[in-house]
C-alpha positions in Angstrom: -12.5 14.9 -17.0 -13.8 15.2 -13.5 -13.1 12.3 -11.1 -16.0 11.6 -8.7 -17.2 8.8 -6.4 -21.0 9.4 -6.3 -22.7 6.3 -5.1 -19.4 4.7 -3.9 -18.6 3.7 -0.4 -15.1 4.0 0.9 -13.3 2.8 4.0 -10.2 4.7 5.0 -8.2 3.2 7.9 -6.2 5.5 10.2 -8.3 8.4 9.0 -8.6 10.3 12.3 -5.7 12.6 11.3 -2.8 13.1 9.0 -2.9 11.4 5.6 -5.9 9.3 6.3 -8.0 12.3 7.3 -7.0 14.1 4.1 -7.9 11.1 2.0 -11.2 10.6 3.6 -12.3 14.3 3.4 -11.4 14.6 -0.2 -13.2 11.3 -1.1 -16.3 12.7 0.7 -16.0 16.0 -1.1 -16.2 14.1 -4.4 -19.3 12.2 -3.5 -18.1 9.1 -1.6 -19.7 7.9 1.6 -16.9 7.2 4.0 -16.1 5.0 7.0 -13.7 7.0 9.2 -11.7 4.2 10.9 -9.3 5.2 13.6 -8.2 3.5 16.8 -7.2 6.8 18.2 -3.9 5.7 19.5 -0.5 7.3 19.6 2.0 7.2 16.8 3.5 4.1 18.5 0.1 2.4 18.6 -0.5 2.9 22.4 -3.8 4.2 23.8 -7.0 4.7 22.0 -9.9 7.1 21.6 -12.7 7.6 19.1 -12.6 11.4 19.4 -10.4 11.9 16.3 -12.7 9.8 14.0 -15.8 11.5 15.3 -14.2 14.9 14.6 -13.5 13.9 11.0 -17.1 12.7 10.6 -18.3 16.1 11.9 -16.1 17.8 9.3 -17.5 15.8 6.5 -21.1 16.2 7.6 -20.5 20.0 7.8 -19.5 19.8 4.1 -22.7 18.1 3.3 -21.2 14.6 3.0 -22.0 11.3 4.7 -19.6 9.5 7.0 -19.6 7.2 10.0 -16.9 6.6 12.7 -15.3 3.3 13.5 -12.7 2.4 16.1 -11.6 -1.0 14.9 -8.0 -2.1 15.5 -7.0 -3.2 12.0 -4.7 -5.9 13.5 -7.8 -7.7 14.9 -9.8 -9.4 12.2 -13.0 -9.7 14.2 -13.0 -5.9 14.7 -12.4 -5.4 11.0 -15.2 -7.7 10.1 -17.5 -5.7 12.3 -16.4 -2.5 10.6 -17.1 -3.8 7.2 -20.5 -5.1 8.4 -21.2 -1.6 9.7 -20.6 -0.2 6.3 -22.7 -2.8 4.6 -25.6 -2.4 7.1 -25.5 1.4 6.5 -24.9 1.6 2.8 -25.1 -1.9 1.3 -21.7 -2.0 -0.5 -18.0 -1.3 -0.2 -16.3 0.0 -3.3 -13.1 1.6 -2.1 -10.6 0.5 0.6 -7.6 2.7 1.5 -5.2 0.8 3.9 -3.6 3.8 5.6 -3.4 2.9 9.3 0.1 2.5 10.7 2.4 2.9 13.7 6.2 3.4 14.3 8.5 1.6 16.6 11.8 2.8 15.2 15.0 1.3 16.5 18.1 -0.2 14.9 17.8 -3.9 14.4 20.4 -4.6 17.1 18.4 -2.6 19.7 14.8 -3.4 18.6 12.7 -6.1 20.2 10.9 -8.9 18.4 7.7 -7.8 20.1 7.9 -4.4 18.5 8.8 -6.0 15.1 5.8 -8.2 15.3 3.5 -5.4 16.4 4.5 -3.2 13.4 4.0 -6.2 11.0 0.6 -6.8 12.6 -0.6 -3.3 12.0 0.9 -2.5 8.6 0.9 -5.8 6.9 -1.7 -7.9 8.6 -3.9 -4.8 9.1 -3.9 -4.4 5.3 -4.5 -8.1 4.8 -7.4 -8.1 7.4 -9.2 -5.2 5.8 -8.7 -6.4 2.3 -9.9 -9.9 3.2 -13.0 -8.6 4.9 -13.9 -6.6 1.7 -12.7 -9.0 -0.9 -15.8 -11.2 -1.4 -18.0 -8.1 -1.3 -16.0 -6.6 -4.1 -15.9 -9.8 -6.1 -19.7 -10.2 -5.9 -20.4 -6.6 -7.0 -17.7 -6.9 -9.7 -16.1 -3.7 -8.6 -13.3 -2.7 -6.1 -10.5 -0.2 -5.8 -7.9 -0.9 -3.1 -4.8 1.0 -2.0 -2.1 -0.3 0.2 0.3 2.1 1.7 4.0 1.3 1.2 7.0 3.4 1.9 10.5 4.3 0.5 11.7 2.6 3.7 10.4 -0.7 2.3 11.3 0.0 -1.3 14.8 1.3 -0.6 15.6 0.9 3.1 15.9 3.4 5.9 18.1 3.2 9.0 16.3 2.1 12.1 13.2 0.9 10.3 13.8 -2.8 9.7 10.3 -3.6 11.1 8.5 -0.9 9.2 10.4 -1.5 6.0 9.7 -5.2 6.1 5.9 -4.6 6.6 5.9 -1.9 3.8 7.6 -4.3 1.3 5.2 -7.0 2.4 2.2 -5.1 1.1 3.8 -4.9 -2.3 3.9 -8.7 -2.5 0.3 -8.7 -1.5 -0.6 -6.2 -4.2 1.3 -8.0 -6.9 -0.7 -11.2 -6.5 -4.1 -9.7 -5.7 -3.9 -7.6 -8.9 -3.9 -10.9 -10.8 -6.6 -12.5 -8.7 -8.9 -9.5 -8.8 -8.6 -8.7 -12.5 -11.6 -10.6 -13.7 -13.7 -9.1 -11.0 -12.8 -5.5 -11.9 -10.9 -5.2 -8.6 -7.8 -2.9 -9.0 -5.2 -2.7 -6.3 -2.4 -0.2 -6.2 0.2 1.1 -3.7 0.9 4.6 -2.4 4.4 5.5 -1.3 3.8 8.8 0.5 6.2 11.4 1.8 4.2 13.8 4.1 4.7 16.0 7.1 2.7 14.0 9.7 3.1 12.8 13.3 5.2 10.0 11.9 7.8 12.3 10.2 7.7 15.3 12.6 11.2 16.0 13.8 12.9 13.9 11.1 12.7 16.5 8.3 13.9 20.2 8.2 11.2 22.6 9.1 11.1 24.3 5.7 10.8 21.0 3.9 8.3 19.7 6.4 6.0 22.7 5.5 5.9 21.6 1.9 5.1 17.9 2.7 1.4 18.4 3.5 -1.0 15.4 3.4 -3.1 17.4 0.9 -0.3 17.1 -1.7 -0.3 13.3 -1.4 -4.1 12.7 -1.4 -4.5 13.4 -5.2 -2.5 10.3 -5.9 -4.9 8.2 -3.7 -7.9 9.8 -5.4 -6.5 8.7 -8.8 -5.6 5.2 -7.7 -9.2 4.5 -6.5 -10.9 6.1 -9.5 -12.9 4.0 -12.0 -10.1 4.4 -14.6 -7.3 3.6 -12.1 -4.4 1.4 -13.1 -3.6 -1.8 -11.2 -0.4 -3.2 -9.7 1.2 0.3 -9.7 3.4 1.9 -7.0 2.8 5.7 -7.0 5.1 7.9 -5.0 3.8 11.2 -3.8 5.0 14.2 -1.8 5.1 18.0 -1.8 3.1 18.0 -5.0 5.5 15.7 -6.9 4.5 12.3 -8.2 6.4 9.3 -9.7 6.1 5.6 -10.3 8.4 3.0 -8.7 9.0 -0.2 -10.5 10.6 -3.6 -9.6 12.8 -4.5 -12.6 15.0 -7.5 -13.4 18.1 -7.5 -15.6 18.1 -9.7 -18.7 20.8 -11.9 -17.1 22.9 -14.6 -18.8 23.0 -18.3 -18.9 26.2 -20.0 -17.8 27.5 -23.2 -19.1 27.4 -26.2 -16.7 31.1 -25.9 -15.8 30.6 -22.2 -15.1 27.5 -22.6 -12.8 29.6 -22.0 -9.7 30.1 -19.0 -7.4 33.4 -18.3 -9.3 31.5 -18.4 -12.6 29.0 -15.9 -11.3 31.8 -13.6 -10.0 33.5 -13.8 -13.4 30.3 -12.9 -15.2 28.9 -10.4 -12.7 29.2 -7.5 -15.1 26.9 -9.2 -17.7 24.5 -10.6 -15.0 24.0 -7.2 -13.4 24.0 -5.1 -16.7 20.9 -2.9 -17.0 20.8 -3.5 -20.8 17.6 -5.3 -21.7 16.2 -5.1 -18.2 12.4 -5.4 -17.9 9.5 -5.1 -15.4 8.0 -8.6 -15.0 4.2 -8.7 -14.8 4.1 -12.1 -13.0 6.5 -14.4 -11.3 6.3 -17.2 -13.9 7.9 -14.8 -16.4 11.2 -15.3 -14.7 10.9 -19.1 -14.9 10.1 -18.8 -18.6 13.0 -16.5 -19.2 15.5 -18.7 -17.3 14.4 -22.0 -19.0 14.5 -20.3 -22.4 18.0 -19.1 -21.8 19.0 -22.6 -20.7 17.4 -24.4 -23.6 19.1 -21.9 -26.0 22.5 -22.4 -24.4 22.1 -26.2 -24.5 20.9 -26.1 -28.0 17.6 -27.7 -27.1 15.3 -25.2 -28.9 16.4 -25.9 -32.5 
């Protein structure tokens, strides 16, 4: 089976270099027309230049593909709307959105400022929201859409000095979980990528030998799969150095406590059973927890006979 994107239009944010550049070039190689979005700023979000985006467009055109450059700041919705309009004016549709743009403002929570915290949220979380919102109605009307948000192990598991980044990266998972439900009847699939790559954002943090293995090109195949016609939805794919896995949010089966045990002491006394992995599941929607808890309560109270 060959995965291609002929006739499809893709927007890849932050695609002037690093992961985004790799994603965009490979999409173009497989037939997609691509909007190369890049603000052209530093890894901390400062500055700006369209040179990087234009260089990627030139690379794609040299390969025989089609691409246009765009310098929208994903944190500004009016600029994002203009970017999507540019794609619609040029090609008449938007099929694929890869939310890749990001910045770092790493500091421990004690030393970091709220201004930096908000800026990181604005780019990673609100940037993904803005781009997805600007494409959502188009995808609904054409009954087709493939969206990727970029999460991180820092959000899924935590990483010292990255409270702001981790918060934003976990935020996009909440967005994905609900939009996968809202987009289902319109054939809009939305997934998350948790990449590990040797880019400007990880340079100096990883030993040189390992850094050499963590190329953006080893991550991109996961994106290509997640935006394909047969892609899953509501799935977190982790990728790096040519290895791929799926991360899941699971919930233990838990226990119902009798009314006189519904105290912090009761929880402490039953913690082993409450936290036991036996019978744990991956809920598909939030209401499943409500159904489970009320079911356990009714059984415990003898109300379901």
